[in-house]
N, C-alpha and C positions, 0 to 999 in steps of 0.2 A: 619754209618762209617766207621771210615779212612783205607785201608790195605794197608797203608807201615808207617816206621814210620822212623822218621831221631831217630838213635844214635846217642850220644855223649862216647866217651868213655875218663877215666883218669887213663895213667897206672903204671906206673912206669916208672922212667925216663932209669932204667937198665932192661929191661922187651925192648926188638927184641918189635917191627912192629909187625910181623909177630903171633907172641906169646899174645898181646892182645889183650882180648877178651869176653864176660859179665864176668866170671868166672873167669880171672887173674885181670880183674880192680879193681882198686881203689874206684870210684868212674863210677853210671852210670848215666845221664841224656837223655832223652827221651819225642821226639815232634812229634805229631801227622800228616800224611802227605799225599794230597788227590793223589799227582800224581809226575814223577820221578825231576819236574823239582823245585815242590814246597819242595821239599823232601830235597835238594841238597841247594836251600836256608836258609829250617828252620836250616839244621846241617851250615855253617856259622856263621848263629845269636846263634846257643848252642856255636859254639867256642866263638864269641865273649864276650857272656855272662858268658862263664866260669870263664875271669877273673882268672885265673892260671898267678902265677908270675912267673916272667922268670927264665930264671937257667935250668935246666939238671934234678931233681929233679923230673920232672911229664910230660906227657903231653898227649893229645886231639889226638884221634883218632878220624874218624867219618862217620860212613857208614849209609847206606841205608836198610828199612831190611821187609819183607813183619811182621803182624799184623800173628799172630799163630790163628784159631780157637780155640776155645775151647776143642774138641771134640784134639785137641795138647795140649800137657802137656808143659808147661810151662817149663824153664830149673833155673835148683835153681846158684842164686847170692848169692855169698861169698862178704863178704864187709870188706878190710883189715884195721883193727881200732890201 
């Protein structure tokens, strides 16, 4: 199992980038990665596949995260409707 995850957060355009997180994102796209370089490459692919329409109503924030172990609690993810 890979230890890294490429994470793409789709956030509202009105949200500051530093406030865009798993808790505040409108949607989350996750892909496993084996190395930091692969993580960055997957992140670019996720960004391209997201197909966000032009304009300032949404933007994409990319991050590489370490996969949580079973001993660690999973974060609570809320989605806006």
